[in-house]
C-alpha positions in Angstrom: 3.7 -18.9 21.5 4.7 -18.5 17.9 8.0 -20.0 17.0 10.1 -19.9 13.8 11.2 -16.3 14.4 13.0 -15.1 11.3 16.1 -13.0 10.9 18.0 -11.6 8.0 20.3 -14.7 7.9 17.4 -17.0 7.6 15.7 -14.9 4.9 18.0 -16.1 2.2 17.1 -19.7 2.9 13.3 -19.4 2.8 10.9 -20.0 0.0 8.9 -16.8 -0.4 5.6 -16.2 -2.2 4.9 -12.6 -3.2 1.5 -11.9 -4.5 1.1 -8.8 -6.6 4.8 -9.0 -7.4 4.4 -7.3 -10.8 2.5 -4.4 -9.3 3.9 -1.0 -8.2 4.8 -2.0 -4.7 5.5 -5.6 -5.6 8.3 -4.8 -8.1 10.1 -2.8 -5.4 9.8 -5.6 -2.8 11.2 -8.1 -5.3 14.1 -5.8 -6.2 14.9 -5.2 -2.6 15.0 -9.0 -1.9 17.2 -9.7 -4.9 19.5 -6.7 -4.7 19.8 -5.7 -1.1 19.0 -8.9 0.7 20.7 -11.2 -1.9 17.8 -13.7 -1.8 18.3 -16.3 -4.7 15.8 -15.7 -7.5 14.9 -19.4 -7.4 13.6 -18.9 -3.8 11.0 -16.4 -4.9 7.6 -17.5 -6.3 6.1 -14.6 -8.3 2.9 -15.7 -10.0 0.9 -13.3 -12.1 -2.9 -13.0 -11.9 -3.1 -14.8 -15.3 -1.2 -17.7 -13.8 -3.0 -17.8 -10.5 -6.3 -15.9 -9.7 -6.4 -15.6 -5.9 -10.2 -15.2 -6.0 -10.2 -18.9 -6.8 -9.7 -21.3 -3.9 -7.8 -23.9 -6.0 -5.3 -21.2 -7.1 -4.7 -20.1 -3.5 -3.9 -23.7 -2.6 -1.5 -23.9 -5.6 0.2 -20.6 -4.6 1.2 -21.6 -1.1 2.6 -25.1 -1.8 6.1 -25.4 -0.4 6.3 -21.8 0.7 7.8 -20.7 4.0 6.8 -17.0 3.8 3.8 -15.3 2.1 3.9 -11.6 1.5 0.4 -10.7 0.3 0.6 -7.5 -1.8 -2.0 -8.3 -4.4 -5.0 -5.9 -4.2 -7.5 -4.2 -6.3 -7.0 -0.5 -5.6 -7.7 3.0 -7.0 -8.5 6.6 -6.2 -11.7 8.2 -5.0 -13.4 7.9 -8.4 -12.5 4.2 -8.8 -13.8 3.6 -5.2 -17.1 5.2 -6.0 -17.5 3.4 -9.3 -16.6 -0.1 -8.2 -17.2 -0.5 -4.4 -18.6 -4.0 -4.8 -15.6 -5.3 -6.7 -13.2 -3.6 -4.3 -14.9 -5.2 -1.3 -15.3 -8.7 -2.7 -12.0 -9.1 -4.6 -9.9 -7.9 -1.7 -11.8 -9.8 0.9 -11.9 -13.1 -0.9 -8.2 -13.0 -2.0 -6.9 -12.3 1.5 -9.3 -14.6 3.3 -8.7 -17.6 1.1 -4.9 -17.1 0.8 -4.4 -16.9 4.5 -6.5 -20.0 5.1 -4.6 -21.9 2.3 -1.3 -20.7 3.9 -2.5 -22.0 7.3 -3.4 -25.4 5.9 -0.1 -25.6 4.1 1.9 -24.8 7.3 3.4 -21.6 6.0 5.7 -20.3 8.7 4.8 -16.6 8.3 2.1 -14.6 6.6 2.6 -10.8 6.0 -0.8 -9.1 5.3 -0.8 -5.6 3.9 -3.7 -3.4 4.9 -4.4 0.2 4.1 -4.6 3.6 5.8 -8.1 3.7 4.4 -9.1 1.3 7.2 -8.9 4.0 9.7 -12.1 5.8 11.0 -13.1 8.9 9.1 -12.5 11.1 12.1 -9.7 9.3 13.9 -7.5 11.6 15.9 -4.5 12.8 13.9 -1.9 11.4 13.7 -3.6 8.0 13.4 -2.5 5.6 16.1 -3.0 1.8 15.7 -5.1 1.8 18.9 -7.8 4.0 17.2 -8.3 1.6 14.3 -11.7 0.4 15.5 -13.0 3.7 16.9 -15.4 4.6 14.1 -16.4 3.9 10.5 -14.0 4.6 7.6 -14.5 7.5 5.2 -17.5 6.5 3.0 -15.9 6.7 -0.4 -13.3 4.1 0.3 -15.0 2.2 3.2 -15.7 -1.0 1.2 -12.0 -1.3 0.3 -10.8 -0.3 3.7 -13.0 -2.7 5.5 -12.2 -5.6 3.2 -8.5 -5.1 4.0 -9.2 -4.6 7.7 -10.8 -8.1 7.8 -7.3 -9.5 7.2 -6.3 -8.1 10.7 -9.3 -9.9 12.3 -8.4 -13.1 10.5 -4.7 -12.7 11.4 -5.4 -12.2 15.1 -8.0 -15.0 15.2 -5.6 -17.5 13.5 -2.8 -16.6 15.8 -5.1 -17.1 18.8 -6.6 -20.4 17.7 -3.9 -22.0 15.5 -0.6 -20.3 16.6 -0.4 -19.1 13.0 2.3 -16.4 12.6 0.6 -13.6 10.7 1.3 -9.9 10.9 -0.7 -6.9 9.6 0.8 -3.7 8.3 -0.9 -0.4 7.5 1.1 1.6 4.8 0.3 5.2 4.0 -0.5 6.3 0.4 2.5 5.2 -1.7 4.2 7.2 -4.5 7.3 6.9 -6.6 8.7 5.8 -9.9 6.6 3.1 -11.6 3.3 4.3 -10.0 0.0 3.7 -11.6 -0.8 6.8 -13.8 -4.0 5.5 -15.3 -6.5 8.3 -14.9 -9.3 5.8 -14.2 -7.6 4.3 -11.1 -4.6 6.4 -10.1 -4.0 7.9 -6.7 -3.6 11.6 -6.1 0.1 12.2 -6.7 0.2 10.2 -10.0 -3.1 11.8 -11.1 -1.8 15.3 -10.5 1.5 14.7 -12.3 -0.3 13.3 -15.3 -2.8 16.3 -15.3 0.0 18.8 -15.2 2.1 17.0 -17.8 -0.9 16.8 -20.2 -1.8 20.5 -19.5 1.7 21.6 -20.4 1.8 19.4 -23.5 -1.6 20.7 -24.7 -0.7 24.3 -23.8 -3.7 24.5 -21.4 -4.2 27.4 -19.1 -5.5 25.4 -16.1 -5.9 22.0 -14.5 -9.0 20.8 -12.7 -8.6 19.0 -9.4 -11.3 17.3 -7.4 -12.5 18.7 -4.0 -11.6 21.8 -2.1 -7.9 21.1 -1.7 -8.2 21.6 2.1 -7.9 17.9 3.1 -4.5 16.5 4.1 -2.6 13.4 3.2 0.6 11.7 4.2 2.8 9.8 1.7 5.4 7.0 1.8 8.0 6.6 -0.9 7.6 3.1 -2.5 11.2 2.0 -1.8 10.8 2.9 1.8 7.5 0.9 1.9 9.3 -2.1 0.5 12.0 -1.9 3.1 9.5 -1.5 5.9 7.5 -4.5 4.8 10.7 -6.7 4.7 12.0 -5.4 8.0 8.6 -6.4 9.5 8.7 -9.8 7.8 12.1 -10.4 9.3 11.7 -9.1 12.8 8.1 -8.6 13.8 5.9 -11.5 15.2 3.1 -9.9 17.1 -0.7 -9.6 16.6 -1.0 -5.9 16.9 -1.2 -3.9 13.6 1.7 -1.6 12.6 1.6 1.7 10.7 4.2 2.1 7.9 4.8 5.6 6.8 6.4 9.0 7.4 5.4 12.0 9.6 4.5 14.1 6.5 1.1 15.7 6.4 0.4 18.0 3.4 -2.8 19.6 2.1 -3.9 18.6 -1.4 -3.8 22.3 -2.3 -0.1 22.6 -1.2 0.6 19.3 -3.0 -0.9 20.5 -6.2 1.0 23.7 -6.1 4.2 21.9 -5.3 3.8 19.6 -8.3 2.9 22.6 -10.6 6.1 24.3 -9.4 8.2 21.2 -9.8 7.0 20.8 -13.4 7.1 24.5 -14.2 3.4 24.8 -14.9 2.3 28.4 -14.5 -1.4 27.8 -15.2 -4.4 28.0 -12.8 -5.6 25.2 -10.5 -9.4 25.0 -10.6 -11.0 23.2 -7.7 -14.1 21.1 -8.6 -16.0 21.3 -5.3 -18.9 19.2 -6.6 -16.5 16.2 -6.3 -15.7 14.6 -2.9 -12.6 15.4 -0.9 -12.4 12.0 0.8 -11.1 11.7 4.4 -10.6 15.2 6.0 -7.1 14.5 7.4 -4.7 11.6 7.0 -1.4 11.3 8.9 -0.1 8.4 10.9 1.9 7.9 14.1 5.0 6.0 13.2 6.4 5.1 16.6 5.4 1.4 16.7 7.3 0.5 13.5 10.4 2.3 14.9 10.2 0.5 18.2 9.4 -3.0 16.9 11.6 -3.3 13.9 13.5 -0.1 13.6 11.8 1.3 10.5 12.0 4.9 9.5 11.2 6.4 6.1 14.4 7.8 4.5 13.3 9.6 1.4 12.8 13.3 1.5 9.3 14.1 0.1 10.3 16.8 -2.4 13.2 14.6 -3.7 10.9 11.6 -4.0 8.4 13.7 -5.9 11.0 14.9 -8.3 12.1 11.3 -9.0 8.5 10.3 -9.7 8.0 13.3 -12.1 11.3 12.5 -13.9 10.3 8.8 -14.2 6.9 9.8 -15.7 8.4 12.3 -18.2 11.0 9.7 -19.3 8.4 7.0 -19.8 6.2 9.3 -21.9 8.8 10.6 -24.3 
């Protein structure tokens, strides 16, 4: 039986390591801890990759010294093109970071480890909405399988360590994230950020169309980044079981409808040309969110269109 159950009162008194703290999600998790949960800044350990490279065992050992909680957000991620270009790096870097960090945390007697997986871990043809029980019923969509499987191994490790060592590790599966501060690099961005940038540049260059990969028929669900941060911290505080938990919303929107919505929101009247020689990725992606509600009372709050507008506004402002 795992002890040391945490609650919100205890949270302020814990030493917390957050890997990937300077990343898109990490910044929002840190802000939530400092501003909403009033955790003293000196209780947070926020190493950058330059300071500690988690692909190196010695650095993983250094990272966990004296920590009570580890929230492992650090990851190498990208969209379909990035996944196709660097499958080996995505597999190795994500696998080795997670595996070594969890082992170092176990050896250092860390009280709780929060492992962040990915919706890409689900089978390509899992029944929609994806339920946690279906996680192992098939192989992931091929373009992102190396990344998805590397992250999925954290669940295997988490459950094995709980069984053998009584190590308190949990595993969360967030939907595709979006929001202010997203990665808009065309080499590695995900679909919402990529579309916003394409439309922005098309308007700026007075172009008559944008080109988008695939057919536009596939569907995706999305989770606003501030909601994701809140869900992760609620789980860190209140969830102590071995079963994985989806984090997301009940949204499911086609890429075609998403592209049209972004064009409308940005007042772009040009054409959307679909490059069907490029892959679509997973046919449908939507998740069942009942376990997170039941186990730690998490529900996404942000309305999608409102979140999209805030993301667009942030991008425009940062590119003036």
